[in-house]
C-alpha positions as CSV (number, residue, x, y, z in Angstrom):
1,M,4.8,-48.6,3.0
2,G,7.3,-47.4,0.3
3,T,4.6,-45.4,-1.4
4,A,3.7,-43.6,1.9
5,V,7.3,-42.6,2.4
6,V,7.6,-41.2,-1.2
7,I,4.3,-39.3,-0.7
8,L,5.5,-37.9,2.6
9,I,8.8,-36.7,1.0
10,L,6.9,-35.1,-1.8
11,V,4.6,-33.3,0.6
12,V,7.6,-31.9,2.6
13,I,9.3,-30.7,-0.7
14,I,6.0,-29.0,-1.8
15,V,5.6,-27.3,1.6
16,L,9.2,-26.0,1.6
17,A,8.8,-24.7,-2.0
18,L,5.5,-22.9,-1.2
19,T,7.0,-21.3,1.8
20,S,10.0,-20.1,-0.2
21,V,7.7,-18.7,-3.0
22,K,5.5,-16.9,-0.4
23,K,8.6,-15.3,1.2
24,R,10.0,-14.2,-2.1
25,I,6.6,-12.6,-3.0
26,K,6.4,-10.9,0.3
27,Y,10.0,-9.7,0.8
28,G,11.6,-9.8,-2.6
29,S,14.4,-11.8,-4.0
30,S,17.7,-12.6,-2.3
31,C,19.7,-10.0,-4.2
32,C,20.6,-8.3,-0.9
33,G,21.8,-11.6,0.5
34,T,18.8,-12.0,2.7
35,H,15.2,-13.1,2.6
36,D,14.3,-11.1,5.7
37,A,11.7,-8.4,5.9
38,P,12.9,-5.0,4.7
39,P,14.3,-2.7,7.4
40,A,11.8,-0.5,9.3
41,K,10.8,2.4,7.1
42,I,11.9,5.9,8.2
43,K,8.8,8.0,7.8
44,V,8.8,11.5,6.6
45,K,6.5,13.8,8.6
46,D,6.1,16.5,5.9
47,K,4.8,15.1,2.7
48,N,3.6,18.3,1.2
49,K,5.6,18.8,-2.0
50,S,5.1,22.6,-1.9
51,H,7.2,22.7,1.2
52,Y,10.2,21.4,-0.7
53,S,12.0,24.0,-2.8
54,F,14.4,21.6,-4.6
55,S,13.8,18.4,-6.5
56,Y,16.2,15.8,-7.9
57,T,15.9,12.6,-9.9
58,L,18.6,10.1,-9.2
59,N,19.5,7.0,-11.2
60,V,20.9,4.4,-8.9
61,D,22.7,1.2,-9.9
62,G,22.3,-2.0,-7.8
63,M,18.7,-1.7,-6.8
64,H,16.9,-5.0,-7.5
65,C,14.2,-5.6,-4.8
66,A,12.0,-4.0,-2.1
67,N,14.8,-4.3,0.4
68,C,17.2,-2.3,-1.8
69,A,14.5,0.4,-2.3
70,R,13.8,0.6,1.4
71,R,17.5,0.9,2.2
72,I,18.0,3.8,-0.2
73,E,14.8,5.6,1.0
74,N,15.9,5.2,4.6
75,A,19.4,6.5,3.9
76,L,18.0,9.7,2.3
77,N,14.9,10.1,4.5
78,A,17.1,10.1,7.6
79,T,18.3,13.5,6.6
80,E,16.4,16.4,8.0
81,G,14.4,18.2,5.3
82,V,14.6,15.4,2.7
83,W,11.9,13.2,1.3
84,A,12.8,10.4,-1.1
85,T,10.8,7.8,-2.9
86,V,12.1,5.0,-5.1
87,T,10.7,3.7,-8.3
88,L,12.2,0.3,-8.5
89,E,11.0,-0.5,-12.1
90,N,13.3,2.2,-13.6
91,K,15.8,2.3,-10.7
92,T,15.2,6.0,-10.0
93,V,14.9,7.9,-6.8
94,Q,12.8,11.1,-6.6
95,V,14.3,13.4,-3.9
96,Y,12.6,16.5,-2.5
97,S,14.6,18.8,-0.4
98,K,14.1,21.9,1.6
99,N,17.8,22.8,1.1
100,I,20.2,22.5,-1.8
101,L,21.9,19.2,-1.9
102,T,25.1,18.6,-3.8
103,E,25.8,15.6,-6.0
104,E,28.6,14.7,-3.6
105,E,26.2,14.6,-0.6
106,L,23.7,12.5,-2.5
107,S,26.3,10.2,-3.9
108,K,27.8,9.7,-0.4
109,K,24.4,8.8,1.1
110,I,23.6,6.4,-1.7
111,S,27.1,4.9,-1.5
112,D,26.9,4.5,2.3
113,A,23.7,2.5,1.7
114,G,25.6,0.2,-0.6
115,Y,24.6,1.4,-4.0
116,T,26.0,3.6,-6.8
117,L,24.7,6.9,-8.0
118,I,24.8,6.9,-11.8
119,N,23.6,10.4,-12.5
120,L,21.5,13.2,-11.0
121,H,19.0,15.5,-12.6
122,A,18.1,18.6,-10.7
123,L,14.6,19.9,-11.5
């Protein structure tokens, strides 16, 4: 009887561990304080780069997971005439814009999302 209880406890621990690992793989780590799915993606209708006259590369501090990347993309993509994509590996954001954006505007959008703009390179 004692062996059955120990085996049952081990099975429960293994199931909980596998569930946690599956969630981390699917949604990223808990750096954002949550293990939830990323927020719904704001989709950009115009993805033709030739329609965007201005291009910026932003270095952003504080991005660690897919949730972070989605929040930053959403913050920028919510702006009319802006298309942003995040490269999480090197913590950069590529921003295409139909209008000139100032460093202050971009910094405010990044800051409002909870992150810090380190520097900006206009291309």
